[in-house]
N, C-alpha and C positions, 0 to 999 in steps of 0.2 A: 809248254804251258807256263805262265808266269804267276807269281803269288798274287798279283793284283787281280788277275782273272779268277782266282780261286777264292779269294777272301769273302766274296759275297755268298758263296756256297758252303763255307765252313760251318756255319750254324746249323744248316740242314744236315750236313754230314755228321755233326756231333750228336744230334738228338735222334737221328734215324727216321725223321718224319717224312722225308722226301727221298726219292730215288736220285742218287747222285751219279753223274756220268763217270765212267771208268777212268777217263783221263784225269778227272779231278782227284779221284781216289788214289790213282797212281802218283800224282804230284804230291799229295799229302804224305804218302808212304815214303817218298824220297826227299822231302823238304823239311828240315828241322824247324824252320821258322813257322811253317804252316802246322806242323805237328804240335808245337807249343801253343799256337793259337787255338787249335782244336781242343787241347787239354783245358785251356781256360774256359772255353765254351761249355765243356762237360762239367767243370767245377761249378760254373754259374748255374747251369740247369739243375744240378744236384741241390744247391742251396735253395733255389726257387721251389723245387719240389718239397723240400723240408719245411719251407715257410707255409705251404698249404695246410699242413697238419698241425701247426702250432696255434694254440689258442692263447691270446694275451688277455689277461684279466686287468681291467682298469684299477688304478689305485683307489683305495677306500676314500670316499668323499669326493671323488672327481666329478661325478654327476652333479652333486650339490654345488660344487664350485662353478661349474659351467653354467648351470641354471641361474645362480646368483649373479654371475657376470653378465648374462643376457638380460636379466631383470634390471640390473643397475645401468646398463647401456640403453635400455628402452625407456 
């Protein structure tokens, strides 16, 4: 199996959402390039999960600025 054949399934292997063929898992176990790519997918998924729980508060006065901008444009 070649890396090009595996790369489409790396994301599925990283998050565990899909059942991945044994030959793909075997390739990942023996290929440093694909292992590194899988690690990058896992890091990305971790960051995305953390973003779900973050609440970003708007800067004070932002709503007033936006409304004033809309009013002046209209």
